[in-house]
ZAMARGU-4260 file (C-alpha; in steps of 0.2 Angstrom, whole numbers, plus 5000, padded with zeros to 4 digits):
<rodrens>
0) 6100/4714/4611 | 6099/4719/4629 | 6118/4722/4631 | 6117/4732/4615 | 6104/4744/4621
5) 6112/4746/4638 | 6127/4751/4630 | 6119/4763/4618 | 6109/4770/4632 | 6125/4774/4642
10) 6133/4782/4627 | 6117/4793/4623 | 6116/4798/4641 | 6133/4805/4640 | 6130/4814/4625
15) 6121/4832/4625 | 6111/4841/4611 | 6100/4855/4610 | 6088/4854/4596 | 6079/4871/4597
20) 6092/4881/4590 | 6098/4868/4577 | 6081/4865/4571 | 6078/4884/4569 | 6093/4889/4560
25) 6091/4874/4548 | 6072/4879/4544 | 6074/4892/4531 | 6081/4883/4517 | 6066/4871/4517
30) 6056/4886/4510 | 6064/4880/4494 | 6062/4862/4495 | 6044/4863/4500 | 6035/4869/4483
35) 6018/4858/4485 | 6003/4859/4496 | 6001/4850/4513 | 6012/4835/4511 | 6017/4819/4520
40) 6036/4819/4523 | 6043/4810/4515 | 6034/4816/4499 | 6047/4816/4484 | 6032/4819/4473
45) 6028/4837/4480 | 6046/4843/4483 | 6060/4849/4472 | 6077/4842/4477 | 6087/4858/4479
50) 6101/4849/4486 | 6101/4861/4501 | 6102/4853/4519 | 6088/4855/4530 | 6083/4849/4548
55) 6066/4839/4549 | 6057/4841/4566 | 6062/4826/4577 | 6079/4824/4570 | 6095/4833/4574
60) 6105/4833/4558 | 6105/4843/4543 | 6100/4832/4528 | 6095/4833/4509 | 6084/4818/4510
65) 6069/4822/4520 | 6062/4805/4521 | 6066/4802/4539 | 6061/4786/4550 | 6048/4796/4559
70) 6032/4801/4550 | 6031/4820/4548 | 6017/4830/4539 | 6022/4847/4532 | 6010/4861/4530
75) 6019/4874/4518 | 6014/4892/4518 | 6008/4891/4501 | 5996/4876/4505 | 5989/4886/4519
80) 5985/4900/4507 | 5977/4887/4494 | 5966/4881/4508 | 5960/4897/4513 | 5966/4895/4531
85) 5975/4910/4538 | 5979/4906/4555 | 5990/4893/4563 | 5975/4887/4574 | 5964/4884/4558
90) 5978/4874/4550 | 5984/4863/4564 | 5965/4858/4569 | 5962/4852/4552 | 5976/4839/4553
95) 5968/4821/4552 | 5980/4815/4566 | 5970/4828/4579 | 5957/4818/4589 | 5948/4818/4606
100) 5953/4833/4617 | 5956/4846/4604 | 5952/4863/4610 | 5943/4872/4596 | 5936/4890/4595
105) 5919/4883/4598 | 5923/4877/4615 | 5927/4895/4621 | 5911/4903/4620 | 5905/4905/4638
110) 5918/4892/4646 | 5925/4893/4663 | 5942/4884/4658 | 5953/4888/4642 | 5943/4902/4636
115) 5951/4912/4623 | 5964/4897/4618 | 5966/4885/4605 | 5976/4869/4604 | 5977/4851/4597
120) 5976/4834/4604 | 5986/4822/4594 | 5981/4803/4595 | 5967/4808/4607 | 5979/4810/4621
125) 5974/4826/4626 | 5983/4844/4623 | 5996/4841/4636 | 6003/4826/4626 | 6006/4836/4611
130) 6021/4847/4612 | 6019/4864/4602 | 6035/4873/4598 | 6040/4889/4588 | 6055/4887/4578
135) 6061/4872/4587 | 6060/4880/4603 | 6048/4879/4618 | 6035/4892/4622 | 6027/4899/4638
140) 6011/4888/4641 | 5994/4897/4643 | 5992/4901/4661 | 5975/4893/4662 | 5974/4875/4661
145) 5961/4865/4651 | 5948/4858/4663 | 5958/4865/4676 | 5972/4851/4674 | 5980/4851/4658
150) 5993/4865/4653 | 5996/4868/4634 | 6002/4881/4622 | 5989/4892/4614 | 5989/4891/4596
155) 5982/4909/4595 | 5997/4917/4601 | 6008/4911/4586 | 6010/4925/4572 | 6003/4919/4554
160) 6010/4932/4542 | 6029/4925/4544 | 6026/4906/4544 | 6037/4896/4532 | 6029/4879/4535
165) 6021/4870/4550 | 6029/4852/4553 | 6019/4839/4562 | 6029/4825/4570 | 6017/4811/4572
170) 6028/4800/4584 | 6035/4801/4601 | 6049/4813/4602 | 6054/4814/4621 | 6071/4809/4615
175) 6074/4825/4607 | 6062/4838/4615 | 6059/4831/4633 | 6043/4830/4642 | 6025/4832/4634
180) 6030/4827/4617 | 6022/4809/4619 | 6009/4810/4604 | 6019/4821/4594 | 6026/4838/4590
185) 6019/4854/4582 | 6033/4864/4575 | 6029/4881/4568 | 6044/4887/4558 | 6044/4906/4553
190) 6055/4913/4538 | 6073/4916/4540 | 6075/4929/4527 | 6062/4942/4519 | 6065/4954/4506
195) 6054/4968/4500 | 6037/4975/4506 | 6022/4961/4507 | 6005/4965/4512 | 5989/4954/4513
200) 5971/4962/4517 | 5956/4950/4517 | 5937/4952/4522 | 5925/4938/4526 | 5907/4936/4529
205) 5894/4921/4530 | 5880/4919/4517 | 5869/4924/4532 | 5877/4940/4534 | 5886/4936/4551
210) 5902/4930/4558 | 5912/4945/4549 | 5931/4945/4548 | 5944/4958/4544 | 5961/4953/4542
215) 5978/4962/4537 | 5996/4960/4538 | 6011/4970/4533 | 6029/4964/4532 | 6045/4974/4526
220) 6062/4967/4524 | 6078/4973/4520 | 6095/4964/4515 | 6102/4949/4507 | 6111/4935/4516
225) 6120/4927/4503 | 6126/4944/4494 | 6125/4958/4508 | 6128/4946/4524 | 6112/4952/4532
230) 6094/4953/4532 | 6081/4962/4543 | 6062/4961/4543 | 6049/4967/4553 | 6030/4961/4552
235) 6013/4966/4561 | 5996/4958/4557 | 5978/4962/4564 | 5962/4952/4563 | 5944/4956/4570
240) 5931/4941/4570 | 5913/4945/4575 | 5903/4934/4585 | 5891/4920/4580 | 5874/4918/4590
245) 5864/4902/4591 | 5848/4912/4588 | 5855/4917/4570 | 5855/4899/4564 | 5841/4887/4559
250) 5831/4874/4569 | 5836/4864/4579 | 5852/4875/4583 | 5843/4891/4588 | 5833/4883/4602
255) 5833/4869/4617 | 5814/4864/4612 | 5819/4849/4603 | 5800/4843/4605 | 5797/4846/4587
260) 5809/4831/4583 | 5799/4815/4583 | 5800/4798/4578 | 5789/4787/4568 | 5780/4780/4583
265) 5774/4796/4589 | 5787/4798/4602 | 5795/4816/4603 | 5811/4823/4611 | 5809/4834/4626
270) 5808/4852/4627 | 5823/4858/4637 | 5820/4876/4636 | 5819/4884/4654 | 5801/4879/4661
275) 5799/4870/4644 | 5784/4859/4641 | 5786/4843/4631 | 5774/4835/4620 | 5771/4822/4633
280) 5766/4836/4645 | 5782/4834/4657 | 5788/4850/4662 | 5806/4855/4662 | 5811/4859/4681
285) 5806/4875/4689 | 5818/4889/4682 | 5820/4906/4687 | 5816/4918/4673 | 5827/4933/4669
290) 5819/4949/4677 | 5804/4940/4684 | 5803/4937/4703 | 5794/4922/4711 | 5790/4921/4729
295) 5782/4908/4741 | 5780/4908/4760 | 5791/4899/4771 | 5779/4890/4781 | 5791/4885/4795
300) 5800/4901/4802 | 5819/4900/4800 | 5818/4885/4788 | 5828/4887/4772 | 5814/4880/4761
305) 5796/4879/4759 | 5783/4867/4752 | 5772/4880/4746 | 5767/4886/4728 | 5776/4900/4721
310) 5767/4916/4713 | 5773/4930/4702 | 5777/4945/4714 | 5772/4956/4701 | 5760/4949/4688
315) 5759/4965/4679 | 5778/4962/4672 | 5772/4947/4664 | 5788/4935/4658 | 5800/4948/4656
320) 5809/4952/4639 | 5814/4934/4636 | 5800/4924/4642 | 5783/4917/4637 | 5769/4912/4648
325) 5763/4893/4646 | 5749/4888/4655 | 5749/4871/4665 | 5736/4858/4667 | 5730/4851/4684
330) 5741/4836/4681 | 5757/4847/4677 | 5753/4857/4692 | 5753/4840/4703 | 5769/4835/4695
335) 5776/4852/4698 | 5770/4856/4716 | 5781/4872/4717 | 5775/4880/4701 | 5763/4896/4701
340) 5745/4890/4696 | 5744/4903/4682 | 5757/4895/4672 | 5777/4895/4669 | 5788/4908/4660
345) 5796/4898/4647 | 5813/4904/4640 | 5823/4899/4626 | 5839/4901/4633 | 5849/4895/4618
350) 5841/4909/4608 | 5843/4923/4621 | 5861/4919/4626 | 5871/4906/4618 | 5887/4913/4609
355) 5892/4899/4598 | 5908/4907/4592 | 5916/4921/4603 | 5920/4939/4597 | 5940/4938/4594
360) 5952/4952/4591 | 5970/4948/4587 | 5986/4959/4584 | 6004/4954/4583 | 6022/4961/4578
365) 6037/4952/4574 | 6055/4957/4570 | 6071/4947/4565 | 6090/4953/4561 | 6101/4939/4553
370) 6119/4943/4550 | 6133/4932/4543 | 6149/4932/4552 | 6164/4928/4542 | 6161/4914/4530
375) 6156/4901/4544 | 6145/4909/4557 | 6128/4917/4558 | 6120/4927/4571 | 6101/4931/4574
380) 6090/4939/4585 | 6071/4938/4585 | 6056/4946/4594 | 6037/4942/4595 | 6022/4951/4602
385) 6006/4944/4601 | 5988/4948/4608 | 5972/4939/4608 | 5957/4946/4615 | 5942/4935/4617
390) 5924/4940/4622 | 5911/4926/4626 | 5893/4927/4634 | 5884/4915/4645 | 5867/4913/4654
395) 5862/4926/4668 | 5866/4921/4687 | 5852/4914/4696 | 5849/4918/4714 | 5840/4903/4720
400) 5840/4885/4721 | 5858/4882/4718 | 5870/4877/4731 | 5886/4886/4735 | 5904/4883/4727
405) 5912/4867/4730 | 5924/4863/4745 | 5916/4878/4753 | 5909/4867/4768 | 5893/4878/4767
410) 5875/4871/4765 | 5864/4876/4750 | 5858/4893/4750 | 5841/4900/4745 | 5836/4918/4745
415) 5825/4921/4760 | 5815/4937/4761 | 5814/4944/4780 | 5799/4951/4786 | 5806/4968/4790
420) 5820/4978/4781 | 5832/4992/4787 | 5846/5002/4781 | 5859/4993/4792 | 5851/4975/4789
425) 5864/4960/4790 | 5861/4946/4778 | 5858/4930/4784 | 5855/4912/4778 | 5837/4910/4782
430) 5830/4929/4784 | 5831/4928/4802 | 5842/4937/4813 | 5845/4952/4802 | 5844/4965/4815
435) 5828/4973/4807 | 5812/4973/4816 | 5797/4985/4820 | 5807/4997/4830 | 5821/5001/4817
440) 5813/4995/4800 | 5798/4994/4788 | 5789/4978/4782 | 5797/4972/4767 | 5789/4978/4752
445) 5795/4963/4741 | 5788/4950/4754 | 5769/4949/4751 | 5768/4937/4767 | 5777/4951/4778
450) 5762/4957/4786 | 5757/4938/4793 | 5775/4938/4801 | 5781/4925/4787 | 5797/4925/4777
455) 5797/4921/4759 | 5807/4912/4748 | 5812/4921/4731 | 5816/4913/4714 | 5825/4926/4703
460) 5838/4927/4689 | 5848/4942/4684 | 5843/4951/4668 | 5861/4954/4663 | 5870/4939/4656
465) 5886/4932/4661 | 5901/4936/4652 | 5920/4932/4651 | 5934/4942/4642 | 5950/4935/4641
470) 5965/4945/4635 | 5981/4935/4632 | 5997/4944/4628 | 6013/4933/4623 | 6031/4940/4622
475) 6045/4931/4616 | 6063/4935/4612 | 6078/4923/4605 | 6096/4926/4601 | 6107/4913/4594
480) 6123/4909/4585 | 6126/4894/4574 | 6141/4889/4562 | 6155/4878/4560 | 6171/4877/4569
485) 6186/4864/4567 | 6174/4852/4557 | 6161/4853/4570 | 6143/4860/4567 | 6137/4870/4582
490) 6122/4880/4588 | 6118/4890/4604 | 6103/4900/4609 | 6093/4908/4622 | 6074/4911/4622
495) 6063/4920/4635 | 6045/4920/4634 | 6031/4927/4645 | 6012/4923/4643 | 6000/4935/4652
500) 5982/4932/4654 | 5970/4945/4660 | 5953/4938/4663 | 5937/4948/4668 | 5922/4938/4673
505) 5905/4949/4674 | 5887/4946/4679 | 5891/4933/4693 | 5883/4936/4711 | 5889/4933/4728
510) 5877/4925/4740 | 5882/4936/4756 | 5880/4952/4745 | 5864/4946/4740 | 5858/4942/4758
515) 5863/4960/4761 | 5854/4969/4750 | 5838/4958/4753 | 5839/4963/4771 | 5840/4981/4767
520) 5827/4980/4755 | 5838/4989/4741 | 5835/4976/4728 | 5819/4980/4718 | 5811/4963/4715
525) 5795/4970/4709 | 5803/4981/4696 | 5822/4975/4694 | 5826/4988/4681 | 5823/5001/4694
530) 5836/4994/4705 | 5851/5006/4708 | 5866/5001/4697 | 5877/5003/4712 | 5866/4988/4720
535) 5868/4979/4704 | 5887/4982/4704 | 5888/4977/4723 | 5880/4960/4722 | 5889/4956/4706
540) 5907/4964/4705 | 5918/4960/4691 | 5930/4947/4694 | 5948/4953/4688 | 5962/4940/4688
545) 5979/4941/4681 | 5989/4925/4678 | 6007/4923/4671 | 6018/4910/4664 | 6037/4912/4661
550) 6049/4901/4652 | 6068/4904/4647 | 6080/4891/4640 | 6099/4892/4636 | 6105/4878/4625
555) 6120/4873/4615 | 6124/4858/4603 | 6138/4853/4592 | 6137/4839/4579 | 6150/4832/4565
560) 6153/4818/4553 | 6162/4805/4562 | 6166/4790/4550 | 6164/4787/4532 | 6155/4771/4527
565) 6152/4764/4509 | 6137/4774/4503 | 6135/4784/4519 | 6143/4787/4536 | 6142/4790/4554
570) 6136/4805/4561 | 6135/4811/4580 | 6129/4826/4590 | 6129/4832/4607 | 6122/4846/4617
575) 6114/4851/4634 | 6100/4864/4639 | 6094/4871/4655 | 6077/4880/4656 | 6066/4888/4669
580) 6047/4888/4669 | 6033/4894/4680 | 6015/4898/4681 | 6006/4910/4693 | 5988/4909/4691
585) 5978/4914/4706 | 5961/4908/4710 | 5946/4919/4702 | 5935/4913/4717 | 5947/4908/4730
590) 5940/4897/4745 | 5935/4905/4760 | 5931/4894/4775 | 5927/4908/4786 | 5915/4916/4775
595) 5909/4903/4762 | 5895/4914/4757 | 5906/4929/4750 | 5911/4918/4735 | 5904/4918/4718
600) 5891/4907/4712 | 5898/4896/4698 | 5915/4905/4695 | 5927/4890/4696 | 5941/4891/4709
605) 5954/4884/4696 | 5971/4891/4701 | 5989/4886/4704 | 6007/4893/4707 | 6023/4884/4705
610) 6040/4884/4696 | 6054/4871/4691 | 6070/4871/4683 | 6075/4857/4671 | 6092/4851/4666
615) 6093/4841/4650 | 6107/4831/4642 | 6102/4823/4625 | 6111/4816/4609 | 6109/4807/4592
620) 6119/4795/4582 | 6115/4792/4564 | 6122/4780/4553 | 6119/4777/4534 | 6127/4765/4523
625) 6125/4759/4505 | 6113/4771/4501 | 6099/4761/4507 | 6101/4758/4526 | 6098/4773/4538
630) 6099/4769/4558 | 6095/4783/4571 | 6098/4781/4589 | 6095/4796/4601 | 6092/4798/4620
635) 6089/4812/4632 | 6090/4814/4650 | 6080/4826/4660 | 6081/4832/4679 | 6068/4843/4687
640) 6071/4853/4702 | 6054/4845/4708 | 6062/4828/4710 | 6057/4819/4694 | 6071/4811/4683
645) 6068/4803/4667 | 6078/4795/4652 | 6070/4794/4635 | 6078/4783/4621 | 6073/4781/4604
650) 6078/4770/4590 | 6072/4772/4572 | 6077/4765/4555 | 6073/4766/4536 | 6077/4754/4522
655) 6076/4757/4504 | 6079/4742/4496 | 6074/4748/4478 | 6072/4766/4473 | 6053/4766/4473
660) 6051/4759/4489 | 6057/4763/4507 | 6052/4754/4525 | 6054/4764/4541 | 6050/4762/4559
665) 6054/4768/4575 | 6053/4764/4594 | 6054/4776/4609 | 6050/4779/4626 | 6043/4795/4632
670) 6036/4805/4648 | 6024/4818/4653 | 6028/4829/4668 | 6014/4833/4680 | 6007/4849/4675
675) 6007/4864/4688 | 5989/4862/4690 | 5991/4842/4693 | 6005/4845/4705 | 6001/4861/4714
680) 5983/4866/4709 | 5969/4873/4720 | 5952/4862/4722 | 5946/4865/4704 | 5929/4859/4699
685) 5921/4856/4681 | 5902/4851/4679 | 5895/4836/4669 | 5877/4834/4666 | 5867/4819/4671
690) 5849/4813/4671 | 5836/4821/4660 | 5829/4805/4653 | 5819/4790/4658 | 5834/4779/4660
695) 5839/4789/4676 | 5823/4783/4686 | 5824/4766/4679 | 5841/4765/4686 | 5837/4773/4702
700) 5819/4768/4706 | 5819/4771/4725 | 5827/4788/4723 | 5814/4794/4710 | 5799/4787/4720
705) 5805/4796/4735 | 5804/4813/4725 | 5787/4810/4717 | 5790/4798/4704 | 5798/4798/4687
710) 5788/4812/4681 | 5793/4825/4694 | 5803/4839/4688 | 5816/4836/4702 | 5819/4817/4698
715) 5817/4819/4678 | 5826/4835/4674 | 5844/4836/4669 | 5856/4841/4684 | 5875/4846/4686
720) 5888/4836/4695 | 5903/4845/4700 | 5920/4835/4698 | 5932/4843/4710 | 5951/4839/4707
725) 5965/4843/4720 | 5983/4845/4717 | 5996/4832/4722 | 6015/4838/4722 | 6020/4819/4725
730) 6015/4813/4708 | 6027/4805/4696 | 6028/4808/4676 | 6018/4798/4666 | 6027/4786/4655
735) 6024/4780/4637 | 6031/4768/4624 | 6028/4771/4606 | 6031/4762/4590 | 6028/4766/4572
740) 6030/4755/4556 | 6027/4762/4538 | 6031/4759/4520 | 6034/4774/4508 | 6029/4769/4490
745) 6034/4781/4474 | 6029/4771/4459 | 6033/4785/4448 | 6041/4804/4449 | 6028/4815/4455
750) 6017/4801/4464 | 6019/4795/4482 | 6010/4785/4495 | 6014/4782/4513 | 6007/4770/4526
755) 6011/4770/4544 | 6005/4760/4559 | 6008/4768/4576 | 6005/4763/4593 | 6007/4773/4610
760) 6006/4765/4628 | 6005/4777/4643 | 6006/4771/4661 | 6005/4780/4677 | 5993/4791/4669
765) 5988/4805/4680 | 5969/4806/4684 | 5957/4815/4694 | 5939/4812/4697 | 5935/4800/4682
770) 5925/4785/4680 | 5911/4791/4690 | 5898/4778/4686 | 5903/4767/4702 | 5902/4783/4713
775) 5884/4788/4706 | 5878/4769/4708 | 5883/4769/4726 | 5877/4786/4730 | 5860/4783/4723
780) 5857/4764/4729 | 5866/4767/4746 | 5856/4782/4752 | 5870/4795/4748 | 5884/4784/4756
785) 5899/4782/4745 | 5914/4770/4752 | 5925/4771/4737 | 5943/4776/4743 | 5949/4792/4737
790) 5933/4799/4734 | 5923/4813/4745 | 5905/4815/4740 | 5895/4831/4745 | 5875/4831/4742
795) 5868/4844/4730 | 5853/4854/4731 | 5838/4849/4740 | 5821/4845/4733 | 5810/4859/4739
800) 5795/4848/4737 | 5803/4833/4747 | 5816/4842/4758 | 5818/4826/4768 | 5823/4815/4753
805) 5840/4812/4748 | 5845/4825/4737 | 5855/4824/4720 | 5873/4821/4721 | 5881/4838/4721
810) 5902/4836/4720 | 5913/4821/4719 | 5931/4826/4725 | 5948/4817/4723 | 5966/4822/4722
815) 5976/4819/4706 | 5985/4802/4707 | 5996/4791/4696 | 5984/4776/4691 | 5977/4772/4674
820) 5985/4765/4658 | 5981/4769/4641 | 5984/4762/4624 | 5980/4771/4608 | 5985/4764/4591
825) 5980/4766/4572 | 5985/4769/4554 | 5990/4784/4544 | 5989/4784/4526 | 5994/4798/4514
830) 5995/4800/4495 | 6003/4816/4486 | 6003/4820/4468 | 6012/4833/4457 | 6009/4830/4440
835) 6011/4840/4424 | 5993/4836/4414 | 5998/4847/4399 | 6010/4861/4394 | 5999/4874/4404
840) 5991/4864/4419 | 5997/4856/4434 | 5988/4845/4446 | 5994/4844/4464 | 5985/4833/4476
845) 5987/4828/4493 | 5976/4816/4504 | 5978/4813/4523 | 5969/4799/4531 | 5970/4794/4550
850) 5961/4778/4557 | 5959/4776/4576 | 5959/4757/4579 | 5961/4758/4597 | 5959/4770/4611
855) 5959/4760/4627 | 5959/4766/4645 | 5962/4755/4659 | 5957/4761/4676 | 5968/4755/4690
860) 5964/4757/4709 | 5978/4770/4715 | 5976/4762/4732 | 5976/4742/4727 | 5984/4742/4710
865) 5969/4732/4704 | 5966/4735/4687 | 5948/4734/4679 | 5944/4729/4661 | 5949/4741/4648
870) 5936/4754/4643 | 5935/4756/4624 | 5933/4773/4618 | 5937/4773/4600 | 5922/4775/4589
875) 5912/4781/4605 | 5905/4798/4613 | 5919/4795/4626 | 5930/4800/4635 | 5918/4812/4642
880) 5927/4817/4657 | 5942/4825/4647 | 5933/4829/4631 | 5917/4835/4636 | 5909/4821/4627
885) 5916/4826/4610 | 5919/4807/4605 | 5934/4798/4598 | 5930/4796/4580 | 5939/4781/4570
890) 5941/4792/4554 | 5947/4808/4550 | 5954/4814/4533 | 5956/4828/4521 | 5960/4829/4501
895) 5966/4843/4493 | 5967/4846/4474 | 5975/4860/4466 | 5974/4864/4447 | 5987/4877/4442
900) 5986/4885/4425 | 5994/4902/4419 | 5994/4913/4434 | 5978/4905/4441 | 5975/4891/4454
905) 5960/4883/4460 | 5960/4872/4475 | 5945/4861/4483 | 5949/4854/4499 | 5937/4841/4508
910) 5936/4837/4526 | 5930/4822/4534 | 5926/4815/4552 | 5917/4800/4555 | 5902/4797/4566
915) 5903/4788/4582 | 5892/4777/4594 | 5884/4788/4607 | 5889/4777/4622 | 5897/4787/4636
920) 5908/4772/4641 | 5916/4782/4655 | 5898/4783/4663 | 5898/4764/4662 | 5889/4763/4646
925) 5894/4747/4635 | 5902/4752/4619 | 5891/4750/4603 | 5875/4744/4614 | 5863/4757/4610
930) 5851/4750/4626 | 5866/4753/4638 | 5869/4770/4630 | 5851/4776/4634 | 5852/4767/4652
935) 5867/4781/4653 | 5858/4796/4648 | 5859/4796/4630 | 5846/4806/4622 | 5829/4798/4620
940) 5812/4802/4614 | 5799/4802/4627 | 5794/4784/4624 | 5811/4779/4628 | 5818/4775/4611
945) 5835/4783/4608 | 5836/4798/4597 | 5850/4790/4588 | 5863/4776/4592 | 5877/4783/4581
950) 5880/4801/4576 | 5881/4806/4558 | 5897/4809/4549 | 5903/4827/4548 | 5911/4833/4531
955) 5913/4849/4522 | 5922/4856/4506 | 5931/4872/4504 | 5935/4881/4488 | 5950/4894/4484
960) 5952/4903/4468 | 5969/4912/4466 | 5974/4924/4452 | 5990/4932/4451 | 5987/4948/4439
965) 6007/4951/4438 | 6022/4949/4449 | 6016/4962/4463 | 5997/4959/4464 | 5987/4943/4467
970) 5968/4940/4471 | 5960/4927/4481 | 5943/4921/4484 | 5938/4908/4497 | 5921/4900/4499
975) 5923/4891/4514 | 5909/4876/4517 | 5906/4878/4498 | 5891/4867/4499 | 5883/4874/4515
980) 5884/4859/4524 | 5875/4859/4540 | 5881/4851/4556 | 5872/4835/4560 | 5860/4837/4574
985) 5869/4828/4589 | 5860/4830/4606 | 5872/4819/4615 | 5889/4829/4611 | 5895/4842/4624
990) 5881/4836/4635 | 5869/4843/4623 | 5874/4861/4626 | 5873/4865/4608 | 5864/4852/4598
995) 5879/4848/4587 | 5897/4844/4591 | 5907/4859/4592 | 5924/4850/4591 | 5921/4842/4574
1000) 5907/4852/4566 | 5912/4871/4570 | 5916/4875/4551 | 5898/4869/4547 | 5889/4879/4559
1005) 5895/4895/4552 | 5887/4890/4536 | 5894/4895/4519 | 5907/4908/4521 | 5915/4920/4508
1010) 5931/4929/4510 | 5940/4939/4496 | 5958/4945/4499 | 5973/4954/4489 | 5991/4950/4491
1015) 6004/4964/4486 | 6022/4960/4484 | 6036/4973/4480
</rodrens>
C-alpha cells in the first residue's frame, strides 16, 4: 500500500490541472439538472437526469452522475427563492455544517475587526479554513482580518441576482484548490446564459415597524448560445437595510439591568448598566456619564490619581440626556469610596447606544459575454463590481480611568485639570508643567480646587457615540477559453480581482489632544454642549484608513478519456496555475513610541502588509468499472514565494453494489498557509471580558482583599483584558488530514437519504494569545509576575482607591506560532423527497442535519513541545478566544418543505441550533461542570448560583408563498420567523454583550418579518 501511494504521489505530482476555469465553464448546464430545493448531492430524488455533463465542486471531470465520493450540498436559485433568502450571505450561513467562528451580520455592529463583512466557518475551524470561490475561481480576500488574524472572503461582495446555484463541498479539498480548503469549499456559481428581461423588486419590514429593507435587481440578456452562437447579459442590483436598535426590543434585550431576573431563592442577577445598583446593593463600578463631568482634588501635587471623592462639576446639569440619578446608601458609599455623596448617574448604555444590526447598503453590477468559436471552442469574458456600505455605532469615548493603547509603553492616563490655563498651554500627563501660571494665565474655571492650588482629576465621557463606517468595494474580471482539441478537453482562464476597504472611525479621542485642550481651558466641562466644534474635532479627529487586497491568477488544464474498461474507463487531467496575492492594510492607530499619547483610545492597531506568488501543479485520475465502482486520485503541489511548499493528495471512492445503495469515502491531506496578518501583522489587540461575579474573588482572595474586599467596585466589576498578537514571518503552514465515509440510500424513485461521517485533524495550528487561564492564575497569585515563556504581561488601570495594590491585568502579548493540534469530527445526515402526491400537487422536502461529535484542541507548548490534555469544546461555550464565546453547538439542522400546485408554491423552512453548556473551556472551565463554569466567570445570581448551566436551543420557522399569475409575472410573500420566536436569553454568549447569542439567534432578534416581492420575466 505504501509503495502504491508513493507511486501515485509521484504521478500526481507530475500532472497539472487548473480547476477554476473548468468548473466555471461546466457549471451552467447544472441549471437544468437542479430542479429541486436545497439538496444533498448526490440527491437523485431532487434532480432530473438530463444527460448533460456537469462539473461538481471538488472534482475535475465532467460527469452526468452527480453522486461524487465527496459530500456536496447544492443550494439552487429556486431553493433560495423558496426559502426567502435573497443574498449569498443569508443562504450560506443557514447551512447546518456552519459552526463556531461564523461571522454573522450581528457581529458587525460597532466591532473593531471584520466590520461590514460576513463569512462562514465550516466544521468550526474558523473562517480561514473554509475556501470561498466564485465560479470555481479564487477571490481577493477582505482586507481587514477577523480578530486581526484570519483572512477570509467577504460573502457580501458576491452578486445575488445572477446566481445559478451554490455548491458546498463539506470535505477537505486542498488537492484541487490548494490552501485554505481544509474544512471545505463554498463555490458560488453564476449563470452562463441569460435571455430576455428579468426584474425583481421586494420590500420588507419587521412586525414592530423597524429593520426595513428594500431590494431590487434588473437583468437583461441577448443571444442564444445553441442557435446564434453567443450570449451577452448585464445585471444590476441594489439593497438598503435599516439598522436595528436594542432599545426597540423587549426586556431583557433592551437593557443591561438584568436585576429583575431572579431565581426561586431570592437571588437576582446584577444590574450591569453603567453605575447600576443591583438588588443586593452592589454598584457596577464608577462609570463616567456622557456629557456630565465629575471632579475631585488631587491631594498630592503631581500625582496622577487621588483617593478623594468625586463631586459633580455642574450639579445643575443633572445626569445629562441619558442618565438617571440613583442615590447611594452609607454602605454603598463605603464600598464605592470615589463616588459622589449625592449619588450616581445610572446609564442604560444598551438602550442608548447598542445597534444590534448595522445599517447596510449594497449595490452591484455584472456583465458576461460568451461566444462559441466553431463547433468545439467557447470564449467568455465576465466582469463584476460590488459595493457594500456598513454603518455601525458604539458607546462614546471616555476621558478618564482608561489605560493607553497596548504596546505603547506608556503608563495609564487620567485627565488632570491644572491650576492655571492659558492660550499656549502644553498638555502634560499630571497637569503640572503646562507652561501656564499666574503671570500668563487664569485660574482654571473647570477646576473648583484651583484657588487652593490643587490640581483636579476629571471623569468625563463624550456625548457623541463612536461609529464605524466601512465601504467595501470589490472589482473582478475574468476571461477564458474552453473546448476540445485532438480528443483533449482544455480550459484556460485569467482572473484579476481587487478588494478595497475604506473605513472611517469617528468619535474616538486621543489622550495628548485632551491634555492640550485641558491645559488651554478650551473644553467646557461645565457645559460640554458649549464647547466649540473645532475643539471637539481636534480631540476626536476621524480616523480614515484605506486598505486593499489584490489577486490575479492564470491557469490552464487539459483532460481526456484514456482507457476503456468494462462498464467504465479511466480519465486523466493535468494543469498548472500561477497567482499573485497581496494585502496592504495600514494600521488605523499606528504605534508611536516617541509620542504614545498621540494614539487613539480603543481603536485597534491591526494592520499588515505583504505579498506572495504561488505556483501550483495538480492533477486527477478517475477510474470507473462495471457501472458500480468509481475510484478517484488527485494531488496538488503548491510553492510559495515566501518559502512554504506543500503537496496535498486525496483518494476517493464510491461503490454501488445495488441500484438503491451506494457507499462512498475519501481520505486527503490539506494545508492552510499563514494569513498575511499571522505572518506580517502589526501588534493587534482584541479584548475579552473577565470578572463581574463572585467567582473571581473566590479564586483570587488576596487580590480582592487588597482592593477593599469582594464587594468593592474595582474587584467585583467586569474588566477587559487585551490579547495582543504579533506577526511571525517564520511560520509553517498548518497541516490537515481529512476522512469521510458515507452511504447513499434511494429506496424508491423520488426519495433519498445520505449519512456521512467526517473527521479533520489539524496539526501545527497557528495560535496567538490563547488559553489564558494559566496566565491569569499566575498573575493574580504571584503579585503580577508571569513566568510563562513567550508571554509578556502588562498591568492595567490602577484602583484609584487603592493605588498601591496590584492592578487588574491589562494586556497579554505573544507572537503567532505553530503549536496546537485540533480534531473535529461528526456526522451529517440528509433526506430528500420529490414526490407527486396527486395530479396537481407535488411535495418537495429537504432535511439537512449536522452533528458535532468532537471539537478537541490540544495546547502544545511551542518551546518544549509538551502537549497538555485536550480541551473539549463541543457542546460548550468555547472556543471563546476565536469565536467571542459564541459556542460550539452539537446539533444544527434545517428542514424545508414545499408544496407546489398549479402556479402556486408554499414553503415552510425550519432552522434549529442546539444549546450548549456554558463552560468557557479555554478559560480553564471543566466541560459540562456547572460549578467550574461559575468559577470561570459564567453569569450568576447575587447568591452565587448559576443563571443557567446550559443555554436554550435556538429555532425558528420561515414561510414563503409564491404565486405565478402568468408566464411573465409572479408574486412572493415571505414571513420570516413566522412564529415570532424570540432569542433565548443568554448572558454568557459574546461576553454578555447582547443578552443573546448573535451567532445563532440573529433572525430571532429581528422578530416576525414580512417581505413582499414581485418578479417579472420577459
